[in-house]
ZAMI-592569 format. One line per 5 residues: number of its first residue (from 1); their letters; for each residue z, y, x of C-alpha. Coordinates in steps of 0.2 Angstrom, whole numbers. Layout:
NUM	A	Z/Y/X  ...
***
This chain:
1	MWASV	-53/145/72  -54/130/60  -39/133/53  -45/151/48  -60/140/41
6	ADTLR	-54/130/30  -43/146/24  -58/155/19  -66/141/12  -51/139/1
11	TTVLP	-48/157/-4  -63/166/-2  -78/153/-5  -69/140/-17  -64/151/-33
16	HVTDP	-79/158/-32  -91/140/-35  -94/135/-53  -108/121/-51  -99/104/-51
21	EARAA	-108/97/-35  -105/115/-24  -86/113/-29  -87/96/-21  -98/100/-4
26	TIQLI	-87/116/-3  -69/104/-4  -78/91/8  -78/104/22  -63/112/19
31	GMAIY	-55/93/24  -67/91/40  -61/111/46  -43/100/42  -48/88/51
36	AGRRG	-55/95/68  -40/107/69  -31/91/69  -41/78/78  -35/80/95
41	NNPQR	-44/71/109  -54/55/109  -40/42/110  -52/30/118  -46/29/134
46	RRLDQ	-29/28/131  -30/16/119  -42/4/129  -26/7/145  -14/2/132
51	LSMAL	-22/-15/127  -27/-17/145  -9/-14/151  -3/-27/135  -17/-41/143
56	GASAG	-12/-41/160  -22/-51/170  -32/-58/157  -39/-43/149  -55/-45/159
61	QDVLR	-69/-34/160  -72/-29/141  -57/-27/135  -61/-27/117  -68/-43/117
66	SCSAV	-51/-51/128  -42/-45/112  -52/-53/99  -49/-69/109  -29/-66/110
71	LGDPY	-29/-65/90  -41/-78/89  -28/-87/97  -9/-86/89  1/-94/100
76	HRVHG	-8/-83/114  7/-77/126  3/-58/121  -3/-62/104  9/-50/92
81	RIREI	11/-37/106  -8/-34/104  -7/-36/87  9/-22/84  -7/-12/97
86	LEGQL	-18/-11/87  -11/-9/69  -1/6/78  -19/14/82  -27/11/64
91	DEDVD	-10/18/56  -14/33/70  -36/33/62  -27/32/45  -14/47/45
96	IEVVL	-26/60/54  -41/56/44  -34/54/27  -37/71/24  -55/65/25
101	LKALG	-52/53/12  -46/62/1  -62/77/1  -73/64/1  -64/61/-16
106	GQLPN	-66/77/-22  -46/81/-18  -43/96/-11  -33/90/5  -17/103/7
111	G	-17/115/25
***
């Protein structure tokens, strides 16, 4: 469905939009439609589980607070692993959201 929305905006609407602000808004809508089609399920539970498993017994009730404590202590035994997981999660977000970032900058996204 979202691919159809993006394609319709790109091929039917955008070629007829001459106002710069309306054109920018249309490009942003194309980016949002592409993003919506690619984003998938909310990864929060999976990500918290990943971090919790890496923390082990030190996970506690607030996993993100525990991660902050581990990252604040470069000598903690899972410091490197937590950093690696969080960087991977950030990379996942950027890979998915780059289409939005480009569209907000006025660049017509591919796809």
